[in-house]
N, C-alpha and C positions, 0 to 999 in steps of 0.2 A: 503492500499500501506505499502510497506517495504522499508526501504533505510539506507542508515546512519543518523545517529543522532547528533546534536549540543548539547554541554553543557547544553544547557536551554530545553532540549527534545524535538524538533520540528526535522524536518528534513532537514538536512546540506545542504546549498546553491549549493554546489560543488559537483558531483558525484565522484566516487572511480578510483583514478589515474590505475584500472585495467582493466578498461573498455577501449573499443576501442572510438574512435573520436566519431563516429556515434551513439553507444550506449549512451556515456555521453551526447551527445545533445540530444537525444532522453530523459536519465532520466532526466535532468534537465527540460526539457519541459514539461514533465507528475509533477515533483513535482509543478513547476509553476500554473499547472492547465489549460494551454493553450494548443489548438487543433493545428495540423499543420496548417488549414483554417485562424484561427485568428493570427499565426506565419507570414504567406506568407502576411497577410493584414498590419502588424504591418513594415516588411522591404522590403515589395515590391519586393520579390521573390516568383517565382512561388512553389505553393504545391507540384508540381511532381517532381519538383528539390531538394526540402527540405528532401523531402521523400527519394529520393536516396542518400541523404548525410547521414542521419540517417541510410540507412541501409547498408551502407559500400559502395554503388555502383558508388560514387564518392566523390573525395576529395574537399572540398572547399576549397578555398584562405583563406591566415590568416584574411584579411578585412573580409570576409564573417564569417568565423568561429566566429571572434571578436564580430560581429552587431549581430550575434543569441546569443550570451550569453549577451549581455549587455539590450536585448529586454527579454528576461529571466530572468535580474534580478541577473547574475550568476556572479562568480570571473572569470575575464579571465587568472588571473594570475595563476589559478588552470589548468584549461582548456585547457592551453597553453603549459601545459607540456606535458600533453596527446597529442596533436598537434605535438608537436617539437618531442616527442619521436616515434612518428607513421611516421613521416615525415623521418627522420632521418633514417630508415631502407633501409639497402643497397638494391639496385638493379639496375641493370644493364638498361641505357638509347636504346632507340630506335636504337640510331646508335648504339650503343655496341652488340646491340642483331643480327642487322644486319651483322655487322662485325664477330660475333662469328660464325654465320652462315654459312658465306660464306667460313671463315676459316674452319669449321668443316667438308664443302664438297670438300675442298682442290683446291678452283679456286682461280685465280686473278681476281683484282679489276676489269680491264680493260675487263677480258673475261665477266664476268656478263653483266657489263657494253655493250657490243655488242650485249650481248646474247636478254637482255630484252630492247634494243634500247633506252639507256637512257646513257647522257653523262657522259665520266667517271668522271670527275671533280666534277659533281654534286652528284655523289652516295659516291665519297668522301667525299665530306660535310658533308653529310648526314650521314655517317658512325662517322665521328669526331666530330659531335653535331652542326656544323655551321649554320647548316638547317634543318627544316623538310617538307620533301618532299609530295608531294602529296601520297595519298591513295593508287590511282591507280598505282603511281610505286612501292611502297611497296611490294601491293600484288604481282605484277607480279615478283617482285627478289624473294619473299619469294616462291610463287609458281616454279619458276624454278629451286628454291635451295632445293624442297620438304621441306619447313617447315611448322611450325604450324600457318595459319591463321589466325586462329580465337583469338591466344595468341598475334598476332602481332597488330590484330586489336584494339585489347583491349589496348594494348601500345600506340600505335598510338590516340587511343581516349585522354587517361589520358594525353599525351605529348601536343595535336595540339588543345586541343579543351577547353580551358578555361573561355568559358563564363560562368557564374555564375548566370547573372540574364536575367530574362525573365519579363518584364516590364509589368505593369498593362496593361490590353487591355480593350476594349469594352465589354459588356454583351453579345453583339451576338455573338463576337469571342472567350468568354466566353464558351458559350452554344455549340459553334460547337468543343470547345478543348473536352468537356466533349465525343463528340463520337471517339476520338481516343484512341483506347487500346495501351498498353505499345510495342506491337508489331509495329504498325501503328506510333507511336513516333518513335519508333527506326529506321525505316525505314528514314524516314524525317530528323532525326538526323545524321544516316550513308549519307544520300545526301549531307550534307553541310559539315560534319567533310573528305567523301572521296576526295571533288573535291575543295575546297575553302582554299585556304593557310590559315596554322592557324594565322599566324600574320593578316591577313584582319580578320577574323574570331573574333580575339579577339578586335581588332580595334573599330571595329561595335559593338560587345556589350558593350564595355565601351560608345561608343556615345549615345547608347540606354539607359543606366543606368544613363548617365547624362544629360539628354532631360530634365527631370525636375529641378535638381537642379541648372544646368549650361548651360544653352543653347548654350553660346558663345563655351564652349567646346567640346560641343558637333559639332558646325560647323567647327571649325580647326581639327577636327578629320574627318569629312566629307571630308575636301580637301586632307588629306593625305591619306585618303582611296584608296581617286579616283587615286592618285598620284603613291598609291603602288599597285593598279590593273597593271596600264600600266607599270610601272617598270616587275612586274608579266609576262607582254606578250612581254616583248623585248623591252619598249619606254623607255629610260633610261634619266632623271635628269629634267625633266617635271614637270612643276608647274599643279597644279588642270585644268586651262583653257586649258594648250596646252595638256596635257594627256588627256581631251575628244575629243579635236581635234584629236589626233592621233588613239585614239578608233574608231572615226568615218571613218575617211579615212581609217583604216586598217578593216573597215567593220563589226568591232565587235559591235557597237550599229550605231541605225537608226537616222535621222535626229531628229525625234521627239524625244528620248531619249537623244541624246545631247542638245535640245533645254532646255530641264526641268535641266538637269545637269549645262549647264551655268547657268540658273538662281540660282539654289543651291549655286554656288561656288560664284556668285555676291553679293547674302546675306551674305554668309560667309564672304566673303571681308573688304565688308562694316562694318560688325559688328566687326570683329578685326580691323579693323583701326580706328574705332568710327567716321563715315562720316556717321551717320543717318541711318546705318543696321537696319534689323529687328532681333534683336537676341531673341526672344521672344519663347515661348512653343512653338508655332506654326511654327515658322521657324526652329527651330531644329527637331520637328516631320517630317516633309516634307522633312529634309536632311536625316532621319534615312530612310521612307519610300523609298527616292529615291537611297537610300545605297543599299536596301533589293532588289529593281525592278533590280541595275545595277548589283550586284554581282549575282543573280538568271537567268539573261540574259546570263550571260558571262561563268558564271561556272556550270549552271546546265543545262539550257534549251540547249545553242551550243552544250556542251559536250555531251547530251543527243544526241542530232541530230549526232554529229559524231559518237558515238556508235551505233546507229541505221544504219547510211548509210555505218560503216564499215561491220556491219553484214549483209548487202545487199550482198554485194560485194564478201564476202567470202562462 
């Protein structure tokens, strides 16, 4: 294997700065003699995600990039230069691209908002980078303006899907995952990023990532996600327990899911106030499973039914 050599004649510990970030991380891993599967086990990130990072299909967060480099015995100060150079490349944000497309067509913001049946203020926030809208709205706007939907889909994923980690799962789940080809994985990922607000998706990912190392932090994030979902659905300034009540009263969740949520929130409250609450790994795991169920019910199942019913009426 060829590569840069240090003064002692061995392979240099850090790849050339002329490489892309993904290429540099792959070269560093190969020099360390570590497989992707082994690296995945060491840092508890999925093999498929790490492969996408190396192939340049996914940009890792600075934290993940540093974690990879440290696990491979590399020099982060050198790799960070590549990272900074790459992330410094100028590109328009999603909002800027939406505005540019609209202006190219020559339509006012209010005219577009009216046609796609979306609030002008919300569309303005999206163009100004104050919020990342749901993919359904972006697709509607881009399609109406005859833009490149796939281009915007890629940009949307880059800005709205910051989930780095796929936590280690049971053997049965791992075996099931082997049957998922890249196309199927893309569909599942697309469902999540298309319909779940990016801030909620990000908080869920962080809650899952921290479950092992900091169960209490996971429980705190669980409350925050419940409150964020409630806000997204129009129930503002409610605490987690109140938010669950509002979701139940608006028929977004049934009594069984509300009861489960109440239990999770009670565990979180007790743990956070140090009154004998369960901040164990099991408590954190249950919280993450509950969040997954809640988000799936509201953003995927309900949205799917709404689309089906709309199709039946047309």
